[in-house]
N, C-alpha and C positions, 0 to 999 in steps of 0.2 A: 606803602609798598615794601619797605624793609621789614615790617612786622610779618608780612606774608612769607617772606624768604626765611626768616627765623622760625616761623611755625613749621615749615617743611623740614628743617634740620633737626633731626632727633638724635638721641644718644647713640644709636648704632652707627650713625654717620661719623662719629668721632672715636669710636671704640677701637683701641689697638688690638684687642682680642679678635675682633672681626677681621682685621687686616691679616693677622697671623693665621687665622682659620682659613681664609681664602687662599693664602700662600701655600698651605699644606695640602690642598685638594689636588689629587692626581689630575693633571690637565690632559684632556682629550682634544682640546682645541689648540691649533697652532697659530698663534698671533704673530704678526709681522709689523715692523715699523720702518718707514723710509722717510728721508728728508732730502729735498732737492733744492738747489739754488741756481740762480742765473744772474750774472752781472754783465750789463752792457757797458763796456769801457768807452766805446765810441759807437757811432752808428754802424761801423763796419767790423767791430771786434767784440766778441761775446765770450765770456768764460762761464762754464757751467759744471755742475757736479751733482752727484747723488750718492747717498750713503744709505744702506739698508741693514737691518738686523732681523734675521730669521729666528735667532735664539741666543740668549745670553746664558752662560754657565756661571751661576753664582756660587755653586758648591762643587769645585773641581775634585774634591776628595770623594764625592759620591758619583759624579758624572765626569768621566775622563775625556769626553769629547771637547774639542775646541769651540770657542764662540763661533756662531754662524753669522758672519757679516760679509759685506761686500761694498765696493764703491766704484764709481766711475768719475773721472775728471777729464774735462775737455776744453778745447778752445776752438772757436769758429771765426774765420776771417773772410769777410765778403770783399770781393774784388782785390785780392792781393797782388795781381799782376796789372791792375788798372785797365784791363781790356774791356770791362763791362759785361763779361760773360763767364767769370770764374768765381769759385769759392773754394776754400781750403779748410779742412777739419783735422784736428789731432786729438786723440782720446787714449786714455789708459783705463783699463777695467781690471779689477781684481775681485775674485769671488773665492772665499774660503771653502775648504772641503766641508761637506755635510750641509751646506746651504741648499735649499730645495730638496731636502731628504726627510720626508715626514715619517712618523712612526707607523701610520696605518695607510692602507691604499686609498681609503676614502678622503685622505688629506692631500692627495696628489695635487700639484699645481697645474691643473688642467681646466680649460674652459672650452666646451664643445670639442673635446678631443685634442686640443692644442695646448702646449705648455705655456704657462704664464711665467714671466720673469725674463731674465736675460737669456739669449739664445746659447750662450756658452755653457750654461749649466754650472754644476758645482766644481770646485777645485780648479779654477781657471784664471789665467792672466791673458790679456790681449793688449797689444799696442797697435793703434789704428791710425793710418794716415790716409786722407782722402782728398783728391783734387777733382772738382766737378767742372766740366766745361759745358756750357749751354749754347747750342746753336739754334738759330731761328731759320726755318726753311720757308721761303716765300712761295 
């Protein structure tokens, strides 16, 4: 099994010249990365967050724009009043300027005419508090 894996790994896989060459290509594709996490502290308390990067500026002397990143951090509390029909949510969202700002119109963050990503768009901050009451109608 290991012999088959080594047979597939050729010299270009390890060549630093190849990595440098790929890095120098003018990029027409806008790649993104996002990480999210959720921690259930108890059955009724959850912490969650997300971090995304639309673009990192590795050479600020050539590209004066800031890094294109954003994050969301929040907490969810089920039944904070003990009434059996409430939940509470608190969130903070920060999105740097130029996030969701592609170089070409064909790179727009659209799917079937609707924007993908956070509804705030670029260069935004939001603090959100939400209390939900659920009533059952008989």
